[in-house]
ZADRENGU-32824 format. One record per atom (N, C-alpha, C): residue number from 1; x, y, z. Coordinates in Angstrom, 3 decimals. Layout:
{n->NUM	xx->X	yy->Y	zz->Z}
...
This chain:
{n->1	xx->5.493	yy->-31.279	zz->-33.950}
{n->1	xx->4.104	yy->-31.389	zz->-33.577}
{n->1	xx->4.011	yy->-31.822	zz->-32.113}
{n->2	xx->3.240	yy->-31.128	zz->-31.313}
{n->2	xx->3.109	yy->-31.439	zz->-29.892}
{n->2	xx->2.130	yy->-32.573	zz->-29.682}
{n->3	xx->2.499	yy->-33.462	zz->-28.774}
{n->3	xx->1.579	yy->-34.537	zz->-28.400}
{n->3	xx->0.547	yy->-33.982	zz->-27.432}
{n->4	xx->-0.625	yy->-34.467	zz->-27.546}
{n->4	xx->-1.683	yy->-34.096	zz->-26.611}
{n->4	xx->-1.358	yy->-34.715	zz->-25.255}
{n->5	xx->-1.597	yy->-34.019	zz->-24.172}
{n->5	xx->-1.260	yy->-34.502	zz->-22.840}
{n->5	xx->-1.925	yy->-35.828	zz->-22.505}
{n->6	xx->-3.114	yy->-36.068	zz->-23.015}
{n->6	xx->-3.814	yy->-37.313	zz->-22.713}
{n->6	xx->-3.192	yy->-38.509	zz->-23.426}
{n->7	xx->-2.346	yy->-38.263	zz->-24.390}
{n->7	xx->-1.715	yy->-39.348	zz->-25.146}
{n->7	xx->-0.391	yy->-39.781	zz->-24.533}
{n->8	xx->-0.002	yy->-39.189	zz->-23.429}
{n->8	xx->1.261	yy->-39.546	zz->-22.781}
{n->8	xx->1.204	yy->-40.976	zz->-22.264}
{n->9	xx->2.312	yy->-41.708	zz->-22.380}
{n->9	xx->2.366	yy->-43.043	zz->-21.771}
{n->9	xx->2.214	yy->-42.928	zz->-20.261}
{n->10	xx->1.700	yy->-43.989	zz->-19.635}
{n->10	xx->1.467	yy->-43.975	zz->-18.194}
{n->10	xx->2.741	yy->-43.697	zz->-17.403}
{n->11	xx->3.905	yy->-44.117	zz->-17.911}
{n->11	xx->5.138	yy->-43.962	zz->-17.158}
{n->11	xx->5.628	yy->-42.514	zz->-17.143}
{n->12	xx->5.194	yy->-41.689	zz->-18.103}
{n->12	xx->5.601	yy->-40.291	zz->-18.126}
{n->12	xx->4.696	yy->-39.475	zz->-17.215}
{n->13	xx->5.327	yy->-38.570	zz->-16.483}
{n->13	xx->4.555	yy->-37.703	zz->-15.607}
{n->13	xx->4.840	yy->-36.259	zz->-15.972}
{n->14	xx->3.886	yy->-35.411	zz->-15.688}
{n->14	xx->4.076	yy->-33.990	zz->-15.943}
{n->14	xx->5.068	yy->-33.386	zz->-14.963}
{n->15	xx->4.990	yy->-33.829	zz->-13.711}
{n->15	xx->5.861	yy->-33.301	zz->-12.671}
{n->15	xx->6.866	yy->-34.360	zz->-12.245}
{n->16	xx->8.086	yy->-33.943	zz->-11.925}
{n->16	xx->9.077	yy->-34.924	zz->-11.467}
{n->16	xx->8.733	yy->-35.451	zz->-10.077}
{n->17	xx->9.322	yy->-36.571	zz->-9.746}
{n->17	xx->9.135	yy->-37.160	zz->-8.424}
{n->17	xx->9.707	yy->-36.235	zz->-7.364}
{n->18	xx->9.169	yy->-36.351	zz->-6.146}
{n->18	xx->9.705	yy->-35.574	zz->-5.032}
{n->18	xx->11.127	yy->-36.010	zz->-4.696}
{n->19	xx->11.441	yy->-37.259	zz->-4.929}
{n->19	xx->12.762	yy->-37.801	zz->-4.608}
{n->19	xx->13.126	yy->-38.855	zz->-5.659}
{n->20	xx->13.745	yy->-38.428	zz->-6.776}
{n->20	xx->14.018	yy->-39.363	zz->-7.870}
{n->20	xx->14.958	yy->-40.503	zz->-7.490}
{n->21	xx->15.867	yy->-40.274	zz->-6.560}
{n->21	xx->16.787	yy->-41.345	zz->-6.147}
{n->21	xx->16.029	yy->-42.407	zz->-5.368}
{n->22	xx->15.189	yy->-41.986	zz->-4.426}
{n->22	xx->14.386	yy->-42.942	zz->-3.667}
{n->22	xx->13.455	yy->-43.712	zz->-4.603}
{n->23	xx->12.894	yy->-43.021	zz->-5.591}
{n->23	xx->12.008	yy->-43.679	zz->-6.546}
{n->23	xx->12.760	yy->-44.772	zz->-7.312}
{n->24	xx->13.964	yy->-44.460	zz->-7.738}
{n->24	xx->14.766	yy->-45.446	zz->-8.466}
{n->24	xx->15.102	yy->-46.651	zz->-7.587}
{n->25	xx->15.439	yy->-46.405	zz->-6.333}
{n->25	xx->15.757	yy->-47.493	zz->-5.403}
{n->25	xx->14.526	yy->-48.358	zz->-5.155}
{n->26	xx->13.375	yy->-47.740	zz->-4.990}
{n->26	xx->12.143	yy->-48.493	zz->-4.762}
{n->26	xx->11.786	yy->-49.350	zz->-5.978}
{n->27	xx->11.941	yy->-48.798	zz->-7.175}
{n->27	xx->11.682	yy->-49.578	zz->-8.398}
{n->27	xx->12.638	yy->-50.763	zz->-8.482}
{n->28	xx->13.911	yy->-50.516	zz->-8.167}
{n->28	xx->14.914	yy->-51.588	zz->-8.186}
{n->28	xx->14.542	yy->-52.678	zz->-7.171}
{n->29	xx->14.113	yy->-52.258	zz->-5.990}
{n->29	xx->13.721	yy->-53.198	zz->-4.938}
{n->29	xx->12.552	yy->-54.068	zz->-5.392}
{n->30	xx->11.560	yy->-53.460	zz->-5.999}
{n->30	xx->10.400	yy->-54.213	zz->-6.485}
{n->30	xx->10.833	yy->-55.246	zz->-7.516}
{n->31	xx->11.651	yy->-54.829	zz->-8.460}
{n->31	xx->12.118	yy->-55.748	zz->-9.512}
{n->31	xx->12.973	yy->-56.881	zz->-8.942}
{n->32	xx->13.871	yy->-56.544	zz->-8.022}
{n->32	xx->14.723	yy->-57.570	zz->-7.415}
{n->32	xx->13.897	yy->-58.561	zz->-6.610}
{n->33	xx->12.963	yy->-58.058	zz->-5.806}
{n->33	xx->12.120	yy->-58.943	zz->-4.994}
{n->33	xx->11.262	yy->-59.846	zz->-5.876}
{n->34	xx->10.755	yy->-59.307	zz->-6.976}
{n->34	xx->9.951	yy->-60.122	zz->-7.893}
{n->34	xx->10.793	yy->-61.261	zz->-8.476}
{n->35	xx->12.042	yy->-60.958	zz->-8.855}
{n->35	xx->12.944	yy->-62.009	zz->-9.358}
{n->35	xx->13.211	yy->-63.049	zz->-8.290}
{n->36	xx->13.445	yy->-62.590	zz->-7.060}
{n->36	xx->13.717	yy->-63.514	zz->-5.955}
{n->36	xx->12.509	yy->-64.413	zz->-5.679}
{n->37	xx->11.312	yy->-63.845	zz->-5.732}
{n->37	xx->10.100	yy->-64.638	zz->-5.509}
{n->37	xx->9.965	yy->-65.702	zz->-6.595}
{n->38	xx->10.234	yy->-65.321	zz->-7.843}
{n->38	xx->10.188	yy->-66.317	zz->-8.924}
{n->38	xx->11.156	yy->-67.461	zz->-8.653}
{n->39	xx->12.361	yy->-67.141	zz->-8.195}
{n->39	xx->13.349	yy->-68.180	zz->-7.885}
{n->39	xx->12.875	yy->-69.075	zz->-6.743}
{n->40	xx->12.330	yy->-68.461	zz->-5.713}
{n->40	xx->11.832	yy->-69.238	zz->-4.579}
{n->40	xx->10.684	yy->-70.161	zz->-4.988}
{n->41	xx->9.795	yy->-69.660	zz->-5.833}
{n->41	xx->8.676	yy->-70.494	zz->-6.291}
{n->41	xx->9.176	yy->-71.641	zz->-7.169}
{n->42	xx->10.224	yy->-71.384	zz->-7.910}
{n->42	xx->10.827	yy->-72.441	zz->-8.719}
{n->42	xx->11.412	yy->-73.528	zz->-7.813}
{n->43	xx->12.067	yy->-73.112	zz->-6.743}
{n->43	xx->12.621	yy->-74.080	zz->-5.787}
{n->43	xx->11.503	yy->-74.853	zz->-5.084}
{n->44	xx->10.390	yy->-74.171	zz->-4.841}
{n->44	xx->9.252	yy->-74.810	zz->-4.188}
{n->44	xx->8.739	yy->-76.000	zz->-5.006}
{n->45	xx->8.802	yy->-75.853	zz->-6.317}
{n->45	xx->8.352	yy->-76.936	zz->-7.201}
{n->45	xx->9.230	yy->-78.181	zz->-7.095}
{n->46	xx->10.481	yy->-78.004	zz->-6.704}
{n->46	xx->11.422	yy->-79.128	zz->-6.717}
{n->46	xx->11.642	yy->-79.774	zz->-5.362}
{n->47	xx->11.050	yy->-79.218	zz->-4.309}
{n->47	xx->11.233	yy->-79.809	zz->-2.985}
{n->47	xx->9.946	yy->-80.477	zz->-2.520}
{n->48	xx->10.121	yy->-81.547	zz->-1.771}
{n->48	xx->8.939	yy->-82.235	zz->-1.236}
{n->48	xx->8.952	yy->-82.233	zz->0.290}
{n->49	xx->9.984	yy->-81.645	zz->0.871}
{n->49	xx->10.094	yy->-81.583	zz->2.325}
{n->49	xx->9.229	yy->-80.422	zz->2.831}
{n->50	xx->8.273	yy->-80.745	zz->3.676}
{n->50	xx->7.320	yy->-79.748	zz->4.160}
{n->50	xx->8.012	yy->-78.550	zz->4.811}
{n->51	xx->8.997	yy->-78.808	zz->5.621}
{n->51	xx->9.705	yy->-77.721	zz->6.322}
{n->51	xx->10.371	yy->-76.778	zz->5.317}
{n->52	xx->11.009	yy->-77.339	zz->4.286}
{n->52	xx->11.643	yy->-76.512	zz->3.255}
{n->52	xx->10.612	yy->-75.686	zz->2.498}
{n->53	xx->9.485	yy->-76.306	zz->2.192}
{n->53	xx->8.418	yy->-75.586	zz->1.499}
{n->53	xx->7.930	yy->-74.398	zz->2.330}
{n->54	xx->7.766	yy->-74.638	zz->3.625}
{n->54	xx->7.288	yy->-73.569	zz->4.506}
{n->54	xx->8.294	yy->-72.415	zz->4.560}
{n->55	xx->9.570	yy->-72.726	zz->4.609}
{n->55	xx->10.607	yy->-71.688	zz->4.624}
{n->55	xx->10.552	yy->-70.869	zz->3.333}
{n->56	xx->10.420	yy->-71.542	zz->2.201}
{n->56	xx->10.350	yy->-70.853	zz->0.913}
{n->56	xx->9.103	yy->-69.967	zz->0.821}
{n->57	xx->7.988	yy->-70.477	zz->1.289}
{n->57	xx->6.748	yy->-69.699	zz->1.263}
{n->57	xx->6.855	yy->-68.488	zz->2.187}
{n->58	xx->7.386	yy->-68.679	zz->3.386}
{n->58	xx->7.519	yy->-67.565	zz->4.333}
{n->58	xx->8.439	yy->-66.473	zz->3.787}
{n->59	xx->9.525	yy->-66.885	zz->3.160}
{n->59	xx->10.451	yy->-65.894	zz->2.585}
{n->59	xx->9.765	yy->-65.140	zz->1.442}
{n->60	xx->8.998	yy->-65.848	zz->0.636}
{n->60	xx->8.267	yy->-65.207	zz->-0.458}
{n->60	xx->7.256	yy->-64.201	zz->0.089}
{n->61	xx->6.571	yy->-64.575	zz->1.157}
{n->61	xx->5.604	yy->-63.660	zz->1.775}
{n->61	xx->6.302	yy->-62.412	zz->2.319}
{n->62	xx->7.477	yy->-62.590	zz->2.912}
{n->62	xx->8.252	yy->-61.437	zz->3.395}
{n->62	xx->8.604	yy->-60.498	zz->2.239}
{n->63	xx->9.022	yy->-61.088	zz->1.125}
{n->63	xx->9.379	yy->-60.276	zz->-0.039}
{n->63	xx->8.158	yy->-59.568	zz->-0.622}
{n->64	xx->7.009	yy->-60.229	zz->-0.618}
{n->64	xx->5.784	yy->-59.593	zz->-1.105}
{n->64	xx->5.398	yy->-58.416	zz->-0.218}
{n->65	xx->5.602	yy->-58.584	zz->1.073}
{n->65	xx->5.341	yy->-57.477	zz->1.998}
{n->65	xx->6.256	yy->-56.295	zz->1.686}
{n->66	xx->7.520	yy->-56.595	zz->1.409}
{n->66	xx->8.478	yy->-55.547	zz->1.055}
{n->66	xx->8.063	yy->-54.853	zz->-0.241}
{n->67	xx->7.564	yy->-55.615	zz->-1.207}
{n->67	xx->7.089	yy->-55.032	zz->-2.458}
{n->67	xx->5.909	yy->-54.103	zz->-2.184}
{n->68	xx->4.984	yy->-54.543	zz->-1.363}
{n->68	xx->3.815	yy->-53.711	zz->-1.041}
{n->68	xx->4.242	yy->-52.400	zz->-0.375}
{n->69	xx->5.200	yy->-52.494	zz->0.524}
{n->69	xx->5.704	yy->-51.287	zz->1.189}
{n->69	xx->6.356	yy->-50.353	zz->0.168}
{n->70	xx->7.163	yy->-50.908	zz->-0.725}
{n->70	xx->7.829	yy->-50.101	zz->-1.744}
{n->70	xx->6.802	yy->-49.439	zz->-2.664}
{n->71	xx->5.745	yy->-50.157	zz->-3.005}
{n->71	xx->4.708	yy->-49.588	zz->-3.857}
{n->71	xx->3.981	yy->-48.432	zz->-3.160}
{n->72	xx->3.719	yy->-48.592	zz->-1.878}
{n->72	xx->3.077	yy->-47.512	zz->-1.116}
{n->72	xx->3.971	yy->-46.274	zz->-1.070}
{n->73	xx->5.258	yy->-46.503	zz->-0.849}
{n->73	xx->6.208	yy->-45.385	zz->-0.833}
{n->73	xx->6.282	yy->-44.694	zz->-2.185}
{n->74	xx->6.252	yy->-45.493	zz->-3.267}
{n->74	xx->6.247	yy->-44.903	zz->-4.609}
{n->74	xx->5.006	yy->-44.035	zz->-4.814}
{n->75	xx->3.868	yy->-44.514	zz->-4.362}
{n->75	xx->2.648	yy->-43.724	zz->-4.474}
{n->75	xx->2.787	yy->-42.393	zz->-3.749}
{n->76	xx->3.417	yy->-42.407	zz->-2.595}
{n->76	xx->3.621	yy->-41.182	zz->-1.829}
{n->76	xx->4.540	yy->-40.216	zz->-2.572}
{n->77	xx->5.556	yy->-40.758	zz->-3.240}
{n->77	xx->6.498	yy->-39.915	zz->-3.965}
{n->77	xx->5.889	yy->-39.323	zz->-5.229}
{n->78	xx->4.970	yy->-40.052	zz->-5.807}
{n->78	xx->4.396	yy->-39.620	zz->-7.075}
{n->78	xx->3.143	yy->-38.844	zz->-6.811}
């Protein structure tokens, strides 16, 4: 029995990506950066030194920027 096209999960696409390898790398980057941000935020909870907190926050912001860039690239590929 064929599934109706509207019932497809969001992750399935009718057409393949323009560059499946780049798509996989971008997904990996997003996941890795998200894990790293979680670790940095965990460290932020345990430090009280202002300078250390600022370093952790700045690094997290850099990683969020990288995630945003990867998401934009994924949109272009899809």
